[in-house]
PDB file with one MODEL, atoms N, CA, C and O in Angstrom:
MODEL        1
ATOM      1  N   MET A   1       1.931  16.781  12.694  1.00  0.00           N
ATOM      2  CA  MET A   1       1.419  15.453  12.431  1.00  0.00           C
ATOM      3  C   MET A   1      -0.109  15.435  12.568  1.00  0.00           C
ATOM      4  O   MET A   1      -0.808  14.807  11.774  1.00  0.00           O
ATOM      5  N   GLU A   2      -0.595  16.114  13.561  1.00  0.00           N
ATOM      6  CA  GLU A   2      -2.040  16.150  13.792  1.00  0.00           C
ATOM      7  C   GLU A   2      -2.752  16.875  12.649  1.00  0.00           C
ATOM      8  O   GLU A   2      -3.835  16.469  12.230  1.00  0.00           O
ATOM      9  N   LYS A   3      -2.136  17.954  12.147  1.00  0.00           N
ATOM     10  CA  LYS A   3      -2.727  18.686  11.036  1.00  0.00           C
ATOM     11  C   LYS A   3      -2.817  17.793   9.800  1.00  0.00           C
ATOM     12  O   LYS A   3      -3.817  17.800   9.083  1.00  0.00           O
ATOM     13  N   GLU A   4      -1.757  17.026   9.568  1.00  0.00           N
ATOM     14  CA  GLU A   4      -1.734  16.116   8.416  1.00  0.00           C
ATOM     15  C   GLU A   4      -2.816  15.046   8.553  1.00  0.00           C
ATOM     16  O   GLU A   4      -3.506  14.726   7.585  1.00  0.00           O
ATOM     17  N   ASP A   5      -2.960  14.495   9.758  1.00  0.00           N
ATOM     18  CA  ASP A   5      -4.000  13.490  10.006  1.00  0.00           C
ATOM     19  C   ASP A   5      -5.399  14.070   9.771  1.00  0.00           C
ATOM     20  O   ASP A   5      -6.253  13.433   9.154  1.00  0.00           O
ATOM     21  N   ASN A   6      -5.612  15.268  10.265  1.00  0.00           N
ATOM     22  CA  ASN A   6      -6.918  15.916  10.084  1.00  0.00           C
ATOM     23  C   ASN A   6      -7.196  16.175   8.605  1.00  0.00           C
ATOM     24  O   ASN A   6      -8.322  15.999   8.140  1.00  0.00           O
ATOM     25  N   PHE A   7      -6.168  16.593   7.870  1.00  0.00           N
ATOM     26  CA  PHE A   7      -6.333  16.840   6.441  1.00  0.00           C
ATOM     27  C   PHE A   7      -6.700  15.542   5.716  1.00  0.00           C
ATOM     28  O   PHE A   7      -7.577  15.536   4.852  1.00  0.00           O
ATOM     29  N   LYS A   8      -6.031  14.453   6.067  1.00  0.00           N
ATOM     30  CA  LYS A   8      -6.330  13.163   5.449  1.00  0.00           C
ATOM     31  C   LYS A   8      -7.757  12.706   5.767  1.00  0.00           C
ATOM     32  O   LYS A   8      -8.445  12.163   4.902  1.00  0.00           O
ATOM     33  N   LYS A   9      -8.194  12.925   6.994  1.00  0.00           N
ATOM     34  CA  LYS A   9      -9.565  12.571   7.367  1.00  0.00           C
ATOM     35  C   LYS A   9     -10.568  13.386   6.554  1.00  0.00           C
ATOM     36  O   LYS A   9     -11.561  12.849   6.064  1.00  0.00           O
ATOM     37  N   GLU A  10     -10.302  14.683   6.415  1.00  0.00           N
ATOM     38  CA  GLU A  10     -11.190  15.542   5.646  1.00  0.00           C
ATOM     39  C   GLU A  10     -11.243  15.105   4.186  1.00  0.00           C
ATOM     40  O   GLU A  10     -12.311  15.100   3.573  1.00  0.00           O
ATOM     41  N   GLN A  11     -10.087  14.738   3.630  1.00  0.00           N
ATOM     42  CA  GLN A  11     -10.044  14.253   2.252  1.00  0.00           C
ATOM     43  C   GLN A  11     -10.879  12.989   2.096  1.00  0.00           C
ATOM     44  O   GLN A  11     -11.643  12.851   1.140  1.00  0.00           O
ATOM     45  N   LEU A  12     -10.729  12.083   3.028  1.00  0.00           N
ATOM     46  CA  LEU A  12     -11.434  10.808   2.974  1.00  0.00           C
ATOM     47  C   LEU A  12     -12.941  10.998   3.060  1.00  0.00           C
ATOM     48  O   LEU A  12     -13.699  10.308   2.377  1.00  0.00           O
ATOM     49  N   LEU A  13     -13.371  11.922   3.890  1.00  0.00           N
ATOM     50  CA  LEU A  13     -14.801  12.122   4.128  1.00  0.00           C
ATOM     51  C   LEU A  13     -15.435  13.167   3.213  1.00  0.00           C
ATOM     52  O   LEU A  13     -16.644  13.393   3.268  1.00  0.00           O
ATOM     53  N   HIS A  14     -14.614  13.807   2.366  1.00  0.00           N
ATOM     54  CA  HIS A  14     -15.121  14.859   1.479  1.00  0.00           C
ATOM     55  C   HIS A  14     -16.268  14.337   0.613  1.00  0.00           C
ATOM     56  O   HIS A  14     -16.134  13.316  -0.061  1.00  0.00           O
ATOM     57  N   GLY A  15     -17.370  15.034   0.641  1.00  0.00           N
ATOM     58  CA  GLY A  15     -18.510  14.674  -0.177  1.00  0.00           C
ATOM     59  C   GLY A  15     -19.396  13.583   0.402  1.00  0.00           C
ATOM     60  O   GLY A  15     -20.376  13.184  -0.227  1.00  0.00           O
ATOM     61  N   MET A  16     -19.066  13.094   1.592  1.00  0.00           N
ATOM     62  CA  MET A  16     -19.873  12.016   2.172  1.00  0.00           C
ATOM     63  C   MET A  16     -20.704  12.466   3.363  1.00  0.00           C
ATOM     64  O   MET A  16     -21.568  11.724   3.827  1.00  0.00           O
ATOM     65  N   GLN A  17     -20.454  13.676   3.866  1.00  0.00           N
ATOM     66  CA  GLN A  17     -21.138  14.115   5.075  1.00  0.00           C
ATOM     67  C   GLN A  17     -22.654  14.153   4.923  1.00  0.00           C
ATOM     68  O   GLN A  17     -23.379  13.960   5.899  1.00  0.00           O
ATOM     69  N   ASN A  18     -23.133  14.398   3.720  1.00  0.00           N
ATOM     70  CA  ASN A  18     -24.579  14.519   3.514  1.00  0.00           C
ATOM     71  C   ASN A  18     -25.247  13.183   3.206  1.00  0.00           C
ATOM     72  O   ASN A  18     -26.468  13.117   3.071  1.00  0.00           O
ATOM     73  N   LEU A  19     -24.459  12.126   3.095  1.00  0.00           N
ATOM     74  CA  LEU A  19     -25.012  10.798   2.804  1.00  0.00           C
ATOM     75  C   LEU A  19     -25.471  10.131   4.097  1.00  0.00           C
ATOM     76  O   LEU A  19     -24.964  10.448   5.173  1.00  0.00           O
ATOM     77  N   PRO A  20     -26.421   9.215   3.997  1.00  0.00           N
ATOM     78  CA  PRO A  20     -26.824   8.455   5.186  1.00  0.00           C
ATOM     79  C   PRO A  20     -25.632   7.683   5.762  1.00  0.00           C
ATOM     80  O   PRO A  20     -24.726   7.288   5.027  1.00  0.00           O
ATOM     81  N   ILE A  21     -25.640   7.476   7.054  1.00  0.00           N
ATOM     82  CA  ILE A  21     -24.542   6.803   7.752  1.00  0.00           C
ATOM     83  C   ILE A  21     -24.245   5.434   7.135  1.00  0.00           C
ATOM     84  O   ILE A  21     -23.082   5.070   6.963  1.00  0.00           O
ATOM     85  N   SER A  22     -25.291   4.677   6.804  1.00  0.00           N
ATOM     86  CA  SER A  22     -25.082   3.337   6.243  1.00  0.00           C
ATOM     87  C   SER A  22     -24.324   3.402   4.919  1.00  0.00           C
ATOM     88  O   SER A  22     -23.491   2.540   4.638  1.00  0.00           O
ATOM     89  N   VAL A  23     -24.607   4.417   4.110  1.00  0.00           N
ATOM     90  CA  VAL A  23     -23.912   4.588   2.832  1.00  0.00           C
ATOM     91  C   VAL A  23     -22.461   5.008   3.084  1.00  0.00           C
ATOM     92  O   VAL A  23     -21.551   4.535   2.404  1.00  0.00           O
ATOM     93  N   GLN A  24     -22.246   5.888   4.052  1.00  0.00           N
ATOM     94  CA  GLN A  24     -20.895   6.305   4.405  1.00  0.00           C
ATOM     95  C   GLN A  24     -20.058   5.099   4.832  1.00  0.00           C
ATOM     96  O   GLN A  24     -18.904   4.954   4.430  1.00  0.00           O
ATOM     97  N   ILE A  25     -20.663   4.237   5.656  1.00  0.00           N
ATOM     98  CA  ILE A  25     -19.958   3.045   6.143  1.00  0.00           C
ATOM     99  C   ILE A  25     -19.584   2.140   4.974  1.00  0.00           C
ATOM    100  O   ILE A  25     -18.457   1.648   4.915  1.00  0.00           O
ATOM    101  N   GLU A  26     -20.495   1.915   4.057  1.00  0.00           N
ATOM    102  CA  GLU A  26     -20.217   1.056   2.907  1.00  0.00           C
ATOM    103  C   GLU A  26     -19.111   1.641   2.027  1.00  0.00           C
ATOM    104  O   GLU A  26     -18.231   0.919   1.557  1.00  0.00           O
ATOM    105  N   LYS A  27     -19.166   2.948   1.813  1.00  0.00           N
ATOM    106  CA  LYS A  27     -18.141   3.602   1.004  1.00  0.00           C
ATOM    107  C   LYS A  27     -16.769   3.486   1.675  1.00  0.00           C
ATOM    108  O   LYS A  27     -15.767   3.237   1.005  1.00  0.00           O
ATOM    109  N   LEU A  28     -16.727   3.667   2.988  1.00  0.00           N
ATOM    110  CA  LEU A  28     -15.463   3.548   3.712  1.00  0.00           C
ATOM    111  C   LEU A  28     -14.941   2.114   3.691  1.00  0.00           C
ATOM    112  O   LEU A  28     -13.737   1.893   3.556  1.00  0.00           O
ATOM    113  N   LYS A  29     -15.842   1.140   3.823  1.00  0.00           N
ATOM    114  CA  LYS A  29     -15.430  -0.268   3.744  1.00  0.00           C
ATOM    115  C   LYS A  29     -14.823  -0.570   2.381  1.00  0.00           C
ATOM    116  O   LYS A  29     -13.812  -1.266   2.280  1.00  0.00           O
ATOM    117  N   THR A  30     -15.447  -0.041   1.335  1.00  0.00           N
ATOM    118  CA  THR A  30     -14.921  -0.244  -0.020  1.00  0.00           C
ATOM    119  C   THR A  30     -13.526   0.350  -0.156  1.00  0.00           C
ATOM    120  O   THR A  30     -12.628  -0.273  -0.722  1.00  0.00           O
ATOM    121  N   ARG A  31     -13.353   1.557   0.368  1.00  0.00           N
ATOM    122  CA  ARG A  31     -12.033   2.203   0.299  1.00  0.00           C
ATOM    123  C   ARG A  31     -10.996   1.416   1.094  1.00  0.00           C
ATOM    124  O   ARG A  31      -9.858   1.267   0.648  1.00  0.00           O
ATOM    125  N   ILE A  32     -11.370   0.922   2.246  1.00  0.00           N
ATOM    126  CA  ILE A  32     -10.458   0.127   3.073  1.00  0.00           C
ATOM    127  C   ILE A  32     -10.052  -1.138   2.328  1.00  0.00           C
ATOM    128  O   ILE A  32      -8.882  -1.521   2.344  1.00  0.00           O
ATOM    129  N   ASP A  33     -11.016  -1.789   1.672  1.00  0.00           N
ATOM    130  CA  ASP A  33     -10.706  -2.983   0.884  1.00  0.00           C
ATOM    131  C   ASP A  33      -9.742  -2.659  -0.255  1.00  0.00           C
ATOM    132  O   ASP A  33      -8.825  -3.430  -0.536  1.00  0.00           O
ATOM    133  N   MET A  34      -9.952  -1.528  -0.903  1.00  0.00           N
ATOM    134  CA  MET A  34      -9.068  -1.124  -2.003  1.00  0.00           C
ATOM    135  C   MET A  34      -7.655  -0.861  -1.492  1.00  0.00           C
ATOM    136  O   MET A  34      -6.678  -1.235  -2.141  1.00  0.00           O
ATOM    137  N   ILE A  35      -7.548  -0.228  -0.351  1.00  0.00           N
ATOM    138  CA  ILE A  35      -6.233   0.041   0.245  1.00  0.00           C
ATOM    139  C   ILE A  35      -5.560  -1.269   0.625  1.00  0.00           C
ATOM    140  O   ILE A  35      -4.358  -1.435   0.418  1.00  0.00           O
ATOM    141  N   GLY A  36      -6.332  -2.202   1.183  1.00  0.00           N
ATOM    142  CA  GLY A  36      -5.791  -3.515   1.534  1.00  0.00           C
ATOM    143  C   GLY A  36      -5.264  -4.254   0.317  1.00  0.00           C
ATOM    144  O   GLY A  36      -4.199  -4.869   0.368  1.00  0.00           O
ATOM    145  N   ALA A  37      -6.010  -4.194  -0.775  1.00  0.00           N
ATOM    146  CA  ALA A  37      -5.582  -4.855  -2.013  1.00  0.00           C
ATOM    147  C   ALA A  37      -4.300  -4.217  -2.548  1.00  0.00           C
ATOM    148  O   ALA A  37      -3.405  -4.918  -3.020  1.00  0.00           O
ATOM    149  N   ALA A  38      -4.215  -2.908  -2.474  1.00  0.00           N
ATOM    150  CA  ALA A  38      -3.001  -2.217  -2.932  1.00  0.00           C
ATOM    151  C   ALA A  38      -1.800  -2.604  -2.074  1.00  0.00           C
ATOM    152  O   ALA A  38      -0.695  -2.770  -2.589  1.00  0.00           O
ATOM    153  N   CYS A  39      -2.011  -2.745  -0.783  1.00  0.00           N
ATOM    154  CA  CYS A  39      -0.924  -3.154   0.118  1.00  0.00           C
ATOM    155  C   CYS A  39      -0.464  -4.577  -0.186  1.00  0.00           C
ATOM    156  O   CYS A  39       0.734  -4.858  -0.192  1.00  0.00           O
ATOM    157  N   GLU A  40      -1.413  -5.470  -0.436  1.00  0.00           N
ATOM    158  CA  GLU A  40      -1.062  -6.848  -0.788  1.00  0.00           C
ATOM    159  C   GLU A  40      -0.247  -6.891  -2.068  1.00  0.00           C
ATOM    160  O   GLU A  40       0.742  -7.617  -2.168  1.00  0.00           O
ATOM    161  N   SER A  41      -0.669  -6.112  -3.033  1.00  0.00           N
ATOM    162  CA  SER A  41       0.045  -6.054  -4.308  1.00  0.00           C
ATOM    163  C   SER A  41       1.461  -5.522  -4.105  1.00  0.00           C
ATOM    164  O   SER A  41       2.417  -6.055  -4.670  1.00  0.00           O
ATOM    165  N   ALA A  42       1.590  -4.485  -3.309  1.00  0.00           N
ATOM    166  CA  ALA A  42       2.910  -3.912  -3.034  1.00  0.00           C
ATOM    167  C   ALA A  42       3.806  -4.911  -2.307  1.00  0.00           C
ATOM    168  O   ALA A  42       5.003  -4.986  -2.584  1.00  0.00           O
ATOM    169  N   GLU A  43       3.235  -5.676  -1.381  1.00  0.00           N
ATOM    170  CA  GLU A  43       4.010  -6.694  -0.661  1.00  0.00           C
ATOM    171  C   GLU A  43       4.529  -7.754  -1.626  1.00  0.00           C
ATOM    172  O   GLU A  43       5.666  -8.208  -1.497  1.00  0.00           O
ATOM    173  N   LYS A  44       3.705  -8.149  -2.587  1.00  0.00           N
ATOM    174  CA  LYS A  44       4.125  -9.144  -3.575  1.00  0.00           C
ATOM    175  C   LYS A  44       5.256  -8.603  -4.435  1.00  0.00           C
ATOM    176  O   LYS A  44       6.220  -9.316  -4.715  1.00  0.00           O
ATOM    177  N   VAL A  45       5.146  -7.361  -4.853  1.00  0.00           N
ATOM    178  CA  VAL A  45       6.196  -6.742  -5.668  1.00  0.00           C
ATOM    179  C   VAL A  45       7.504  -6.680  -4.880  1.00  0.00           C
ATOM    180  O   VAL A  45       8.572  -6.990  -5.409  1.00  0.00           O
ATOM    181  N   LEU A  46       7.411  -6.280  -3.621  1.00  0.00           N
ATOM    182  CA  LEU A  46       8.619  -6.216  -2.790  1.00  0.00           C
ATOM    183  C   LEU A  46       9.241  -7.594  -2.610  1.00  0.00           C
ATOM    184  O   LEU A  46      10.464  -7.724  -2.663  1.00  0.00           O
ATOM    185  N   ALA A  47       8.434  -8.617  -2.400  1.00  0.00           N
ATOM    186  CA  ALA A  47       8.954  -9.978  -2.231  1.00  0.00           C
ATOM    187  C   ALA A  47       9.650 -10.443  -3.494  1.00  0.00           C
ATOM    188  O   ALA A  47      10.725 -11.039  -3.423  1.00  0.00           O
ATOM    189  N   GLU A  48       9.061 -10.181  -4.648  1.00  0.00           N
ATOM    190  CA  GLU A  48       9.683 -10.583  -5.916  1.00  0.00           C
ATOM    191  C   GLU A  48      10.991  -9.821  -6.153  1.00  0.00           C
ATOM    192  O   GLU A  48      11.964 -10.381  -6.658  1.00  0.00           O
ATOM    193  N   THR A  49      10.998  -8.554  -5.786  1.00  0.00           N
ATOM    194  CA  THR A  49      12.219  -7.755  -5.937  1.00  0.00           C
ATOM    195  C   THR A  49      13.323  -8.298  -5.044  1.00  0.00           C
ATOM    196  O   THR A  49      14.474  -8.390  -5.471  1.00  0.00           O
ATOM    197  N   ARG A  50      12.988  -8.657  -3.815  1.00  0.00           N
ATOM    198  CA  ARG A  50      13.985  -9.236  -2.903  1.00  0.00           C
ATOM    199  C   ARG A  50      14.544 -10.534  -3.476  1.00  0.00           C
ATOM    200  O   ARG A  50      15.753 -10.765  -3.441  1.00  0.00           O
ATOM    201  N   LYS A  51      13.659 -11.380  -4.003  1.00  0.00           N
ATOM    202  CA  LYS A  51      14.108 -12.642  -4.596  1.00  0.00           C
ATOM    203  C   LYS A  51      15.065 -12.379  -5.751  1.00  0.00           C
ATOM    204  O   LYS A  51      16.102 -13.030  -5.873  1.00  0.00           O
ATOM    205  N   SER A  52      14.707 -11.422  -6.593  1.00  0.00           N
ATOM    206  CA  SER A  52      15.552 -11.092  -7.742  1.00  0.00           C
ATOM    207  C   SER A  52      16.906 -10.577  -7.296  1.00  0.00           C
ATOM    208  O   SER A  52      17.937 -10.961  -7.851  1.00  0.00           O
ATOM    209  N   LEU A  53      16.906  -9.714  -6.300  1.00  0.00           N
ATOM    210  CA  LEU A  53      18.178  -9.180  -5.799  1.00  0.00           C
ATOM    211  C   LEU A  53      19.029 -10.276  -5.179  1.00  0.00           C
ATOM    212  O   LEU A  53      20.239 -10.313  -5.400  1.00  0.00           O
ATOM    213  N   LEU A  54      18.423 -11.163  -4.412  1.00  0.00           N
ATOM    214  CA  LEU A  54      19.188 -12.264  -3.818  1.00  0.00           C
ATOM    215  C   LEU A  54      19.761 -13.158  -4.898  1.00  0.00           C
ATOM    216  O   LEU A  54      20.909 -13.593  -4.800  1.00  0.00           O
ATOM    217  N   PHE A  55      18.976 -13.438  -5.930  1.00  0.00           N
ATOM    218  CA  PHE A  55      19.467 -14.241  -7.041  1.00  0.00           C
ATOM    219  C   PHE A  55      20.633 -13.544  -7.723  1.00  0.00           C
ATOM    220  O   PHE A  55      21.643 -14.174  -8.035  1.00  0.00           O
ATOM    221  N   TRP A  56      20.492 -12.236  -7.957  1.00  0.00           N
ATOM    222  CA  TRP A  56      21.533 -11.465  -8.624  1.00  0.00           C
ATOM    223  C   TRP A  56      22.824 -11.459  -7.801  1.00  0.00           C
ATOM    224  O   TRP A  56      23.913 -11.670  -8.335  1.00  0.00           O
ATOM    225  N   TYR A  57      22.684 -11.213  -6.488  1.00  0.00           N
ATOM    226  CA  TYR A  57      23.867 -11.209  -5.625  1.00  0.00           C
ATOM    227  C   TYR A  57      24.538 -12.577  -5.586  1.00  0.00           C
ATOM    228  O   TYR A  57      25.762 -12.678  -5.659  1.00  0.00           O
ATOM    229  N   SER A  58      23.733 -13.625  -5.472  1.00  0.00           N
ATOM    230  CA  SER A  58      24.327 -14.961  -5.399  1.00  0.00           C
ATOM    231  C   SER A  58      24.977 -15.341  -6.728  1.00  0.00           C
ATOM    232  O   SER A  58      26.009 -16.012  -6.727  1.00  0.00           O
ATOM    233  N   SER A  59      24.407 -14.932  -7.854  1.00  0.00           N
ATOM    234  CA  SER A  59      25.019 -15.256  -9.142  1.00  0.00           C
ATOM    235  C   SER A  59      26.318 -14.484  -9.329  1.00  0.00           C
ATOM    236  O   SER A  59      27.256 -14.996  -9.940  1.00  0.00           O
ATOM    237  N   ARG A  60      26.386 -13.280  -8.821  1.00  0.00           N
ATOM    238  CA  ARG A  60      27.639 -12.497  -8.913  1.00  0.00           C
ATOM    239  C   ARG A  60      28.726 -13.141  -8.072  1.00  0.00           C
ATOM    240  O   ARG A  60      29.869 -13.251  -8.515  1.00  0.00           O
ATOM    241  N   SER A  61      28.384 -13.567  -6.869  1.00  0.00           N
ATOM    242  CA  SER A  61      29.395 -14.158  -5.988  1.00  0.00           C
ATOM    243  C   SER A  61      29.827 -15.532  -6.500  1.00  0.00           C
ATOM    244  O   SER A  61      30.976 -15.926  -6.305  1.00  0.00           O
ATOM    245  N   ASN A  62      28.925 -16.265  -7.152  1.00  0.00           N
ATOM    246  CA  ASN A  62      29.280 -17.560  -7.718  1.00  0.00           C
ATOM    247  C   ASN A  62      30.168 -17.423  -8.944  1.00  0.00           C
ATOM    248  O   ASN A  62      30.864 -18.373  -9.302  1.00  0.00           O
ATOM    249  N   ASN A  63      30.163 -16.278  -9.593  1.00  0.00           N
ATOM    250  CA  ASN A  63      30.980 -16.052 -10.785  1.00  0.00           C
ATOM    251  C   ASN A  63      32.320 -15.433 -10.445  1.00  0.00           C
ATOM    252  O   ASN A  63      33.089 -15.089 -11.343  1.00  0.00           O
ATOM    253  N   GLY A  64      32.609 -15.286  -9.171  1.00  0.00           N
ATOM    254  CA  GLY A  64      33.901 -14.743  -8.753  1.00  0.00           C
ATOM    255  C   GLY A  64      33.979 -13.233  -8.719  1.00  0.00           C
ATOM    256  O   GLY A  64      35.072 -12.682  -8.588  1.00  0.00           O
ATOM    257  N   PHE A  65      32.853 -12.547  -8.834  1.00  0.00           N
ATOM    258  CA  PHE A  65      32.845 -11.097  -8.782  1.00  0.00           C
ATOM    259  C   PHE A  65      32.746 -10.651  -7.333  1.00  0.00           C
ATOM    260  O   PHE A  65      32.001 -11.228  -6.541  1.00  0.00           O
ATOM    261  N   ASP A  66      33.496  -9.630  -7.003  1.00  0.00           N
ATOM    262  CA  ASP A  66      33.381  -8.992  -5.689  1.00  0.00           C
ATOM    263  C   ASP A  66      32.767  -7.630  -5.894  1.00  0.00           C
ATOM    264  O   ASP A  66      33.454  -6.687  -6.287  1.00  0.00           O
ATOM    265  N   ARG A  67      31.514  -7.518  -5.639  1.00  0.00           N
ATOM    266  CA  ARG A  67      30.767  -6.269  -5.777  1.00  0.00           C
ATOM    267  C   ARG A  67      31.021  -5.676  -7.103  1.00  0.00           C
ATOM    268  O   ARG A  67      30.482  -4.615  -7.418  1.00  0.00           O
TER     269      ARG A  67
ENDMDL
END
């Protein structure tokens, strides 16, 4: 697990070590924002999928189908 974490850190910081600290911070903030946006989008997709599945299950049970 530690090796995987270290590899991910190295990937994230690749090519930024020679940049000024302030630029590194801004680049990392941008990446964090992008990851946050992707997570929000994924949460919305999951919520819509759950709604669809609940609708599908309830419509099947209302039509007299058992699984």
